[in-house]
KOLVOLUM-419217 format. One record per atom (N, C-alpha, C): residue in one letter; y, x, z; residue number from 0. Coordinates in steps of 0.02 Angstrom, whole numbers, always signed. Layout:
  type      yy      xx      zz  seq
     A       Y       X       Z  NUM
...
END
This chain:
  type      yy      xx      zz  seq
     M    -331   -1195    +724    0
     M    -347   -1216    +657    0
     M    -388   -1280    +661    0
     D    -372   -1326    +618    1
     D    -405   -1391    +617    1
     D    -470   -1387    +576    1
     A    -518   -1350    +603    2
     A    -584   -1344    +571    2
     A    -634   -1323    +624    2
     K    -696   -1345    +615    3
     K    -748   -1329    +664    3
     K    -764   -1254    +664    3
     L    -782   -1230    +723    4
     L    -796   -1159    +734    4
     L    -847   -1132    +684    4
     D    -902   -1167    +673    5
     D    -953   -1140    +628    5
     D    -927   -1133    +556    5
     K    -885   -1178    +534    6
     K    -857   -1174    +467    6
     K    -808   -1115    +462    6
     V    -766   -1107    +513    7
     V    -718   -1052    +514    7
     V    -755    -985    +516    7
     W    -805    -980    +559    8
     W    -844    -919    +565    8
     W    -877    -902    +498    8
     D    -908    -952    +467    9
     D    -942    -940    +404    9
     D    -894    -911    +352    9
     Y    -834    -935    +350   10
     Y    -785    -910    +301   10
     Y    -763    -839    +317   10
     Y    -744    -828    +380   11
     Y    -718    -762    +400   11
     Y    -771    -708    +399   11
     S    -833    -726    +410   12
     S    -885    -675    +415   12
     S    -914    -655    +347   12
     R    -883    -677    +294   13
     R    -902    -657    +226   13
     R    -844    -616    +196   13
     P    -851    -550    +197   14
     P    -797    -507    +173   14
     P    -771    -525    +103   14
     S    -814    -552     +61   15
     S    -792    -570      -7   15
     S    -736    -622      -7   15
     N    -728    -658     +48   16
     N    -674    -707     +52   16
     N    -606    -676     +65   16
     L    -604    -612     +84   17
     L    -540    -579     +98   17
     L    -492    -582     +38   17
     E    -519    -574     -21   18
     E    -476    -574     -80   18
     E    -436    -639     -87   18
     S    -467    -695     -69   19
     S    -434    -760     -78   19
     S    -380    -774     -26   19
     I    -379    -736     +29   20
     I    -329    -748     +81   20
     I    -283    -688     +91   20
     T    -281    -644     +42   21
     T    -237    -586     +45   21
     T    -182    -596      -8   21
     P    -120    -581      +9   22
     P     -65    -591     -39   22
     P     -79    -557    -106   22
     K     -66    -593    -160   23
     K     -79    -566    -227   23
     K     -40    -502    -240   23
     S     +18    -495    -209   24
     S     +59    -435    -219   24
     S     +24    -371    -197   24
     L     -27    -377    -155   25
     L     -64    -318    -132   25
     L    -120    -297    -180   25
     S    -134    -339    -230   26
     S    -188    -324    -278   26
     S    -252    -302    -243   26
     F    -271    -338    -191   27
     F    -329    -322    -149   27
     F    -393    -333    -189   27
     K    -437    -283    -186   28
     K    -501    -288    -223   28
     K    -556    -253    -184   28
     I    -610    -290    -170   29
     I    -669    -260    -138   29
     I    -707    -221    -191   29
     L    -726    -159    -175   30
     L    -757    -115    -224   30
     L    -833    -114    -221   30
     N    -862    -128    -163   31
     N    -935    -126    -159   31
     N    -964    -197    -162   31
     N   -1030    -202    -164   32
     N   -1063    -266    -170   32
     N   -1045    -312    -113   32
     P   -1036    -376    -128   33
     P   -1018    -424     -75   33
     P   -1074    -430     -24   33
     I   -1054    -436     +38   34
     I   -1101    -444     +94   34
     I   -1106    -518    +109   34
     E   -1165    -545    +106   35
     E   -1173    -617    +119   35
     E   -1174    -633    +193   35
     E   -1209    -592    +232   36
     E   -1212    -604    +304   36
     E   -1192    -540    +339   36
     M   -1131    -538    +365   37
     M   -1104    -478    +396   37
     M   -1145    -458    +457   37
     K   -1155    -392    +464   38
     K   -1191    -366    +523   38
     K   -1161    -299    +543   38
     E   -1176    -279    +604   39
     E   -1153    -215    +630   39
     E   -1174    -159    +583   39
     G   -1127    -114    +570   40
     G   -1141     -56    +528   40
     G   -1124     -66    +454   40
     D   -1110    -128    +435   41
     D   -1091    -140    +365   41
     D   -1028    -101    +347   41
     I   -1026     -74    +287   42
     I    -969     -37    +261   42
     I    -938     -79    +205   42
     I    -872     -86    +209   43
     I    -835    -123    +157   43
     I    -783     -76    +128   43
     K    -786     -68     +62   44
     K    -739     -24     +27   44
     K    -693     -68     -15   44
     F    -628     -54     -10   45
     F    -581     -92     -50   45
     F    -520     -50     -68   45
     K    -481     -77    -114   46
     K    -418     -44    -132   46
     K    -364     -98    -131   46
     M    -303     -74    -122   47
     M    -247    -120    -122   47
     M    -183     -82    -139   47
     R    -133    -120    -160   48
     R     -69     -90    -178   48
     R     -24     -95    -117   48
     L      -6     -38     -89   49
     L     +37     -36     -30   49
     L    +110     -47     -50   49
     L    +131     -12    -102   50
     L    +198     -18    -130   50
     L    +190     -16    -206   50
     P    +241     -36    -243   51
     P    +234     -30    -316   51
     P    +214     +41    -335   51
     L    +163     +46    -376   52
     L    +136    +110    -401   52
     L    +101    +152    -348   52
     I     +92    +125    -287   53
     I     +56    +162    -235   53
     I      -5    +121    -214   53
     N     -63    +141    -241   54
     N    -126    +109    -223   54
     N    -163    +151    -172   54
     I    -197    +117    -126   55
     I    -235    +154     -75   55
     I    -307    +129     -75   55
     S    -351    +174     -56   56
     S    -421    +157     -45   56
     S    -431    +151     +30   56
     W    -476    +107     +49   57
     W    -487     +94    +119   57
     W    -562     +82    +128   57
     V    -591    +112    +179   58
     V    -661    +101    +196   58
     V    -662     +79    +269   58
     T    -693     +22    +281   59
     T    -697      -4    +349   59
     T    -770     -16    +367   59
     E    -785     -11    +431   60
     E    -853     -23    +456   60
     E    -851     -79    +507   60
     I    -900    -123    +504   61
     I    -908    -175    +554   61
     I    -941    -141    +615   61
     K    -902    -133    +668   62
     K    -925     -95    +726   62
     K    -963    -138    +775   62
     S    -944    -201    +782   63
     S    -981    -246    +827   63
     S    -970    -317    +804   63
     I   -1019    -359    +820   64
     I   -1016    -428    +799   64
     I   -1057    -471    +847   64
     K   -1031    -528    +864   65
     K   -1067    -578    +903   65
     K   -1054    -645    +869   65
     S   -1106    -671    +838   66
     S   -1100    -731    +797   66
     S   -1062    -787    +832   66
     L   -1016    -816    +796   67
     L    -974    -872    +819   67
     L    -924    -852    +874   67
     K    -920    -788    +891   68
     K    -874    -765    +943   68
     K    -823    -715    +917   68
     Y    -847    -659    +889   69
     Y    -800    -607    +866   69
     Y    -835    -558    +820   69
     F    -795    -520    +785   70
     F    -819    -459    +752   70
     F    -762    -409    +752   70
     V    -780    -345    +749   71
     V    -731    -291    +751   71
     V    -742    -247    +689   71
     D    -687    -235    +654   72
     D    -690    -186    +599   72
     D    -645    -127    +616   72
     E    -669     -68    +597   73
     E    -631      -6    +608   73
     E    -626     +32    +542   73
     Q    -566     +58    +530   74
     Q    -555     +98    +470   74
     Q    -593    +165    +477   74
     K    -629    +182    +425   75
     K    -662    +248    +421   75
     K    -620    +294    +377   75
     I    -594    +268    +322   76
     I    -551    +305    +277   76
     I    -494    +257    +257   76
     G    -433    +282    +260   77
     G    -377    +239    +240   77
     G    -310    +266    +263   77
     P    -260    +223    +261   78
     P    -192    +246    +273   78
     P    -174    +257    +346   78
     Y    -215    +233    +392   79
     Y    -199    +239    +463   79
     Y    -236    +296    +495   79
     K    -208    +322    +548   80
     K    -244    +371    +590   80
     K    -298    +334    +629   80
     L    -281    +272    +650   81
     L    -327    +228    +687   81
     L    -314    +157    +665   81
     W    -367    +119    +653   82
     W    -363     +47    +640   82
     W    -424     +14    +671   82
     H    -413     -27    +722   83
     H    -466     -63    +758   83
     H    -444    -136    +760   83
     H    -481    -179    +727   84
     H    -461    -249    +719   84
     H    -516    -294    +745   84
     R    -501    -330    +799   85
     R    -548    -378    +828   85
     R    -526    -448    +807   85
     H    -572    -484    +775   86
     H    -562    -553    +754   86
     H    -602    -596    +803   86
     S    -568    -638    +842   87
     S    -602    -680    +892   87
     S    -594    -754    +873   87
     F    -645    -793    +889   88
     F    -648    -863    +871   88
     F    -670    -903    +932   88
     E    -635    -959    +945   89
     E    -653   -1001   +1002   89
     E    -641   -1074    +984   89
     A    -691   -1115    +997   90
     A    -684   -1186    +985   90
     A    -635   -1216   +1035   90
     N    -595   -1263   +1012   91
     N    -551   -1300   +1056   91
     N    -552   -1374   +1035   91
     R    -516   -1416   +1069   92
     R    -519   -1488   +1054   92
     R    -490   -1506    +986   92
     F    -450   -1462    +958   93
     F    -420   -1474    +892   93
     F    -459   -1441    +835   93
     G    -503   -1397    +852   94
     G    -541   -1360    +801   94
     G    -560   -1291    +826   94
     T    -524   -1241    +801   95
     T    -541   -1171    +817   95
     T    -477   -1130    +827   95
     T    -479   -1089    +879   96
     T    -425   -1040    +890   96
     T    -449    -973    +862   96
     I    -409    -943    +819   97
     I    -424    -878    +791   97
     I    -373    -829    +819   97
     T    -398    -773    +846   98
     T    -354    -722    +874   98
     T    -369    -656    +840   98
     D    -317    -624    +814   99
     D    -323    -557    +785   99
     D    -291    -508    +833   99
     E    -331    -460    +856  100
     E    -306    -407    +900  100
     E    -313    -341    +863  100
     I    -257    -309    +850  101
     I    -257    -247    +811  101
     I    -228    -190    +851  101
     H    -265    -136    +853  102
     H    -241     -73    +881  102
     H    -238     -24    +822  102
     F    -180      +7    +813  103
     F    -175     +53    +757  103
     F    -127    +109    +775  103
     A    -135    +163    +739  104
     A     -90    +221    +744  104
     A     -79    +247    +673  104
     L     -19    +266    +660  105
     L      -2    +295    +595  105
     L      -8    +370    +597  105
     P     -22    +401    +540  106
     P     -20    +474    +537  106
     P     +52    +497    +541  106
     L     +63    +561    +545  107
     L    +130    +589    +546  107
     L    +172    +557    +601  107
     K    +152    +571    +662  108
     K    +183    +540    +721  108
     K    +259    +542    +720  108
     F    +288    +595    +694  109
     F    +361    +601    +697  109
     F    +397    +550    +654  109
     I    +363    +518    +605  110
     I    +397    +466    +566  110
     I    +364    +397    +575  110
     S    +313    +393    +617  111
     S    +277    +330    +626  111
     S    +322    +273    +649  111
     N    +364    +286    +698  112
     N    +408    +232    +723  112
     N    +456    +208    +669  112
     I    +480    +253    +629  113
     I    +525    +234    +574  113
     I    +488    +191    +523  113
     L    +428    +214    +503  114
     L    +388    +176    +454  114
     L    +371    +107    +480  114
     Y    +353    +104    +544  115
     Y    +335     +40    +574  115
     Y    +395      -7    +574  115
     T    +451     +17    +597  116
     T    +511     -24    +602  116
     T    +537     -47    +535  116
     L    +540      -1    +487  117
     L    +569     -17    +422  117
     L    +523     -55    +375  117
     F    +458     -46    +382  118
     F    +413     -72    +332  118
     F    +352    -108    +359  118
     L    +313     -74    +400  119
     L    +247     -98    +418  119
     L    +247    -162    +460  119
     K    +291    -167    +508  120
     K    +294    -227    +550  120
     K    +303    -289    +507  120
     K    +350    -287    +461  121
     K    +363    -344    +417  121
     K    +304    -357    +371  121
     K    +274    -305    +344  122
     K    +218    -312    +297  122
     K    +157    -343    +332  122
     L    +141    -320    +392  123
     L     +84    -349    +429  123
     L     +97    -423    +445  123
     K    +157    -439    +466  124
     K    +175    -508    +480  124
     K    +166    -552    +418  124
     E    +190    -528    +361  125
     E    +183    -565    +298  125
     E    +110    -577    +280  125
     I     +69    -525    +289  126
     I      -3    -531    +272  126
     I     -37    -584    +315  126
     F     -25    -582    +380  127
     F     -59    -630    +424  127
     F     -30    -701    +417  127
     E     +34    -707    +404  128
     E     +62    -774    +391  128
     E     +32    -803    +326  128
     Y     +27    -762    +276  129
     Y      -3    -784    +212  129
     Y     -76    -805    +224  129
     R    -112    -765    +260  130
     R    -182    -779    +275  130
     R    -189    -846    +311  130
     N    -146    -857    +361  131
     N    -150    -920    +399  131
     N    -135    -980    +355  131
     K     -89    -974    +308  132
     K     -74   -1030    +263  132
     K    -130   -1041    +212  132
     R    -158    -988    +186  133
     R    -209    -993    +134  133
     R    -277   -1018    +160  133
     I    -295    -997    +220  134
     I    -361   -1012    +246  134
     I    -374   -1087    +249  134
     I    -322   -1125    +262  135
     I    -328   -1198    +266  135
     I    -356   -1227    +201  135
     N    -338   -1197    +145  136
     N    -362   -1222     +80  136
     N    -437   -1213     +69  136
     F    -467   -1169    +108  137
     F    -538   -1153     +96  137
     F    -585   -1183    +147  137
     L    -556   -1215    +198  138
     L    -599   -1243    +250  138
     L    -602   -1317    +247  138
END
């Protein structure tokens, strides 16, 4: 990304900015008070539309954070059996490299592969592509 590390970090480390970089079709909304300076143990509650007429609530916790390097959020309540998302940031000669590393598991193991193949893989790709396009407008 063509932006300095400190500017990228400042944007990503404010959960209230998630709404602006999430596809409108998901109707993403943070439910609790905005966190100005993210820290370990912070809880973020939000809701989003997974499919038409299917809204989900999600609670995530900031499990670890190292300023200007990374932070990890884990789902406490939500649609996944497991959701562990590490956001890493590294300065480079062009600006900043952002890496998202996600480990997840779906409930109902017997249909997880079908759900992933038919729906989730495409949806996650769309979300992160949208995020990458939108973030440039805010930095």
